[in-house]
matplotlib code that plots the C-alpha trace (Angstrom):
import matplotlib.pyplot as plt

x = [-0.1, 1.4, 0.4, -2.5, -3.7, -7.5, -8.6, -11.8, -13.3, -16.4, -19.2, -22.6, -24.3, -21.8, -18.0, -16.4, -13.8, -10.8, -7.4, -4.3, -2.3, 0.6, 1.6, -1.6, -3.9, -6.8, -8.8, -12.5, -16.1, -17.3, -21.0, -23.0, -20.3, -20.4, -24.3, -24.4, -24.0, -20.4, -17.5, -14.6, -12.0, -8.7, -8.7, -6.6, -6.6, -8.4, -11.0, -11.6, -11.8, -14.1, -12.2, -12.7, -9.9, -9.1, -7.7, -6.1, -7.9, -5.5, -6.1, -3.5, -5.3, -5.5, -5.3, -3.6, -0.4, -0.5, 0.7, -1.9, -4.5, -3.8, -3.5, -6.9, -8.3, -6.9, -8.6, -12.0, -11.1, -13.9, -16.6, -19.9, -22.0, -22.5, -25.2, -25.6, -26.5, -24.5, -21.6, -20.5, -17.1, -16.7, -17.5, -14.9, -12.1, -13.1, -12.7, -9.3, -8.3, -9.7, -11.1, -14.8, -17.2, -18.6, -19.8, -19.8, -21.8, -24.6, -24.5, -24.6, -27.6, -29.3, -28.3, -29.7, -33.0, -33.2, -32.5, -29.5, -26.9, -27.1, -30.9, -30.6, -34.1, -33.4, -36.5, -34.4, -31.7, -34.5, -36.1, -32.9, -31.7, -35.0, -35.1, -31.4, -31.8, -34.8, -35.7, -38.8, -37.3, -40.4, -42.6, -40.1, -39.4, -43.2, -43.8, -41.0, -42.0, -45.4, -44.2, -41.8, -44.6, -42.2, -42.8, -43.1, -39.6, -38.0, -39.5, -38.5, -35.0, -34.8, -36.1, -33.4, -30.7, -32.3, -32.5, -28.8, -27.7, -31.1, -32.2, -35.8, -37.0, -36.3, -38.6, -41.3, -40.9, -41.7, -44.6, -46.0, -45.3, -46.9, -49.9, -50.1, -49.2, -50.0, -53.4]
y = [0.0, 3.4, 7.0, 8.3, 4.7, 4.2, 1.9, -0.2, -1.9, -4.4, -3.7, -5.4, -4.4, -1.9, -0.8, 2.0, 4.2, 6.3, 7.7, 6.2, 9.0, 7.1, 6.2, 3.9, 6.8, 7.4, 10.3, 9.2, 10.4, 9.3, 9.4, 6.3, 4.1, 5.2, 4.9, 8.6, 11.5, 12.7, 14.9, 14.0, 13.1, 11.5, 8.3, 5.2, 2.4, 0.1, 2.7, 3.1, -0.6, -1.1, -4.4, -5.8, -6.2, -3.2, -3.6, -1.3, -0.2, 0.5, 3.5, 3.4, 6.4, 8.7, 12.3, 13.3, 11.5, 10.1, 13.4, 15.6, 12.9, 13.6, 17.4, 17.5, 15.3, 17.6, 20.6, 19.1, 18.0, 18.7, 19.0, 17.8, 17.5, 13.6, 12.5, 8.9, 9.4, 12.5, 12.9, 9.7, 8.3, 6.9, 10.3, 12.0, 9.4, 9.6, 13.5, 13.1, 10.8, 12.2, 15.4, 14.2, 13.1, 9.8, 6.5, 3.1, 1.6, 4.1, 3.6, -0.2, 0.0, 2.3, 0.0, -3.0, -1.1, -0.5, 3.1, 4.2, 6.2, 8.9, 9.3, 9.9, 11.1, 14.1, 12.9, 9.8, 11.8, 13.7, 10.4, 8.8, 11.9, 12.3, 8.6, 8.4, 11.6, 10.6, 8.6, 7.4, 6.6, 5.0, 7.9, 10.4, 8.4, 8.2, 11.8, 13.0, 10.6, 12.0, 15.4, 14.7, 13.0, 10.2, 7.1, 3.7, 3.0, 5.9, 5.0, 1.4, 2.8, 4.9, 2.1, -0.3, 2.3, 3.0, -0.7, -1.4, 0.8, 1.4, -2.4, -3.3, 0.3, 0.3, -2.5, -1.2, 2.5, 0.8, -0.9, 2.0, 4.6, 2.2, 1.7, 5.4, 6.9, 4.4, 2.9]
z = [0.0, -1.1, -0.5, -2.7, -3.3, -3.7, -1.0, -1.0, 2.0, 1.5, 3.6, 3.7, 0.4, -0.6, -0.8, 1.2, -0.5, 0.8, -0.1, 1.7, 2.8, 4.6, 8.1, 8.4, 7.8, 5.2, 4.2, 3.6, 3.8, 7.0, 5.8, 5.6, 6.5, 10.1, 10.1, 10.4, 8.0, 8.7, 7.4, 5.2, 7.7, 8.5, 10.3, 10.9, 8.5, 10.9, 11.5, 7.8, 7.0, 10.0, 10.7, 7.3, 4.7, 2.5, -1.0, -3.4, -6.7, -9.5, -11.8, -14.7, -16.4, -13.2, -14.0, -10.6, -9.3, -5.8, -4.1, -6.1, -5.0, -1.2, -1.8, -3.4, -0.6, 2.1, 0.4, 1.3, 4.7, 7.1, 4.3, 5.5, 2.5, 2.3, 0.0, -0.9, -4.4, -5.5, -3.1, -1.2, -0.4, -3.9, -5.5, -3.2, -4.2, -7.9, -7.6, -6.0, -8.9, -11.9, -11.0, -11.6, -9.1, -10.1, -8.3, -10.1, -7.3, -8.2, -11.9, -11.2, -9.2, -11.8, -14.4, -12.5, -11.8, -15.7, -15.5, -17.7, -15.8, -18.5, -17.8, -14.0, -12.9, -10.6, -8.5, -7.7, -5.8, -3.9, -2.8, -1.7, 0.2, 2.0, 3.0, 4.1, 6.2, 7.9, 11.0, 9.1, 5.6, 4.1, 4.8, 3.7, 0.4, -0.5, 0.5, -2.0, -4.6, -4.7, -5.0, -7.8, -9.8, -10.5, -12.9, -11.2, -12.8, -11.0, -7.7, -8.1, -9.0, -6.1, -3.6, -5.1, -4.3, -0.8, -0.3, -0.3, 2.5, 4.4, 4.1, 3.9, 3.9, 0.1, -0.6, 1.5, -0.1, -3.4, -2.3, -0.3, -3.2, -5.8, -3.7, -3.0, -6.4, -9.1, -8.3]

ax = plt.figure().add_subplot(projection="3d")
ax.plot(x, y, z, "-o")
ax.set_aspect("equal")
plt.show()
């Protein structure tokens, strides 16, 4: 493991991403991985990985070298704008390496739900954000889905994304939204 490496740690239903800065420390978005939305911070490798193995993901076409990645990461240290769909730990690392915020995990989920990544429905982000920031994710998802006048495909796509990290709330949100909006 070398300075500037992209680290990935497997979690239940998703992967967590960070930038290795050396001396056993990692910059990462503490967001959903810590069960509570949190800032970009500097933590020990063990804290980052949550006791699970961390692997290095190679980037042969990286725009920024290792030291530039770390410097870019430090410019966002303390940022507290975590969003599961638009600004998660993978978005942060992608931005450090390529200068573009993107998440392959989110694109994969959208694709599996039959929603091409290039046709990302803005309402999906609203539903997921509301659900992930609420103590009652099902009610929040259904309420926002109704306001956004989303199609059933969009609601299913959003609930699929919610279903990964939030668990059964995603499936319940789909059923509730379909009953409420698409009778």
